[in-house]
C-alpha positions, -999 to 999 in steps of 0.1 A, spaced: 766 876 -365 787 846 -377 818 865 -366 803 868 -331 797 831 -330 833 824 -340 845 847 -312 823 829 -287 837 795 -296 873 808 -293 865 819 -258 843 789 -248 864 762 -264 900 773 -269 919 754 -295 888 745 -315 894 747 -352 861 759 -369 855 743 -402 821 760 -409 793 779 -391 759 771 -405 727 790 -396 700 766 -384 662 770 -384 638 764 -355 648 790 -330 617 810 -322 633 830 -293 669 826 -303 692 826 -333 707 791 -338 739 781 -354 757 748 -359 794 751 -355 812 723 -373 848 718 -360 876 700 -377 887 678 -348 857 677 -324 820 671 -324 798 699 -337 783 725 -314 749 741 -314 751 777 -304 719 795 -294 720 833 -290 692 849 -270 684 886 -268 685 901 -233 647 900 -230 648 862 -233 674 855 -206 647 839 -185 640 813 -212 676 805 -215 678 800 -178 647 777 -180 664 755 -207 696 752 -186 674 742 -156 655 716 -175 688 701 -190 700 698 -154 669 679 -143 672 655 -173 709 649 -169 705 623 -141 681 603 -163 695 607 -198 733 611 -191 754 624 -220 724 628 -244 714 660 -225 729 692 -240 756 708 -221 751 745 -215 781 768 -214 788 805 -216 822 819 -226 825 833 -191 823 798 -177 850 783 -199 886 782 -188 917 768 -205 915 738 -181 878 733 -186 866 743 -220 830 738 -232 
């Protein structure tokens, strides 16, 4: 699973040097990892099974609603398909 997370980061944030990938606790519907990078802030990666896609969509929607009120303290949601070399996650 950690290899999959590393591959996702390579796609979503090209050029990120991964220092460490640490499994985190607390994800009831998803598997959660902290990706520590050498020259950038850490990322939290949540991996949902297909049956929980609706819950992931709900989280993204709620983050969008909160963004106007909380600014940069709201998590940014990104999938590897959304990332481009000009606009990485």
